[in-house]
N, C-alpha and C positions, 0 to 999 in steps of 0.2 A: 155588499151584496149576497149578502142571506137567502132574497125572498127574489134572483135571482138563479135559472138554471149554471148551471159549469158542463165544463168537458172534461171525461178521466183522458188524460195525456200516455202513452207507458212511448219512449222510444229504445229501440233496440237493436244492439252487434252483436255481431259473432259472439264476440267475448264480454256478453254479459246489457244488462242495464243502464241507459246512461241518463235516465233523467223515468220522473213517474208524480203524478200530481193532480189536483182535480184546477183548473184551470178555466180562465174565463174567454180566452181565445189561443190560437194557434196561429200564425205565419210559417206555411212549409217553400223550398224551394222547388219550383217543378219544373221537370222542362223547360213548358211553352210561358215561364214565369211564372211570380207567385201563387200562393193562395194561402189566399185567409180562411180560417175554419172557426168560427161559431157558435155553442147553441141549436139543441134544432138543423143541423147541413143534414142535406140532403148525403145520404149513403154514397158512397163514395170508393174508388180505388185510383189511383194513383203514382204515376213513374214520378220520381224526383232523383235532382239533382245534385251536383255536389255544390254546395251554397250556407246558408244560415238559415236555421230554422230560431223564431223566435218565441218567447210562451208570454200573456200575458197570465201574471198572476192576478188569483183573486184579492188582492191587496193592490191590483192598478200597478203592482212592480214588474220588470222586462228582465225575462230568465234568457242568454241567448248560446247559442250550441251550432258547433260547427262539426255537418252532419254531410256523409260521403250519399253516395248513388243509394239509390235505393226503392223503393217504395211505402206510401200511406193508404190505411184503412180507413172511413170511417163510415160508420155506423152505432146510431140509437148514441148522439153524447160520450163515444169512445173514441178519440182514436191512437192508431197504430200507426207508429213510425219504425217498417224495419228498414236501415243500412247499413253499407260497410264499416264502416268507422264514425263515430261520434262523441263531442268532447265540450264540455260548459267551456264557456266562456275564462275563468278561474281557476282552470285548473291544465291548460293548455302552457306548456313549456317552449317560452319565447324563444328563446335561443335556440334549443333541440327544430323549432319548428323554423329558424329563419335558416340553419344551414340545411335542413329539408330541402330549400324552397333554392337556395345557391346551388348544388348540388343536381335537384331539379332543368333550374335552366341550362346548366352545363352541361347534363344530356341530351335537353332540346338540342343546342348547339352544335352534336356531334352528330347531329345527321350525314352531311357531307354530300359524297356522292354514291354510299350506298342505295342499294336499289332490291328488291325481294322484300316479298311476307316477312322476315323476319324484320329487317331495315322498317316499316308500313311500324309492325309490335312491338319494338323495341319502341320509338317514338311514338305512339301512342301513351303505353303506360309513365316517359318519361313529362306527358302530358297529364295527362291526371294526376303524377307526384304532383306536378305545377301548380297545379286548380286546389288539392286537397290541399299544398303547403299556405298557400294566398288564399285559401279560404281561412286558415287555421288561424295565421295574422289578423287576419281583418278582425273575426270573431272576439280575437284574443285583447282588441286594439278597443271593443267600446269598452266604455263607463257607463256603468246605473245609476 
C-alpha cells in the first residue's frame, strides 16, 4: 500500500487514547447506520452510537474496537473519534462483560409499575448499560 493514501485514525475516551495509527479504512457505528471512511473522504462531523468500530490496517488486517456514544470528525485524511468508552477486542474481559450484561438485564426488568421521571432515567441508564455490555461481548468474540 505504499503508493496509496492512508488515514490517520485516533480514538479517544475520557480515560485516554484507545487507538491511533495509519490505516486504510475505518467503519464507524453512526446513529443512522454504519459509515465507512476512506482516504480523501469529504470533511464531516457525525454522531456515533454504541457499536463496533472496525479499522482496516495498511496490511489488510482488521482491528475491532467496542465504542460508545460520541462523535467522529473527518478532516484531511484524519479521523478523530471521541467516545465515552472504547476497548480493543483483545483487551475486553469477557467474564466482566457477561456480569455487566446480567446486571443490566436485571435492572431493565425491574422497572415494574414505577412511573415518573426518575424511573425513566433509571430505565434509560440500564438500557444503555445493556447495549454497552452486549457490544463489548460481540466485539470480544470477533476472530482476527
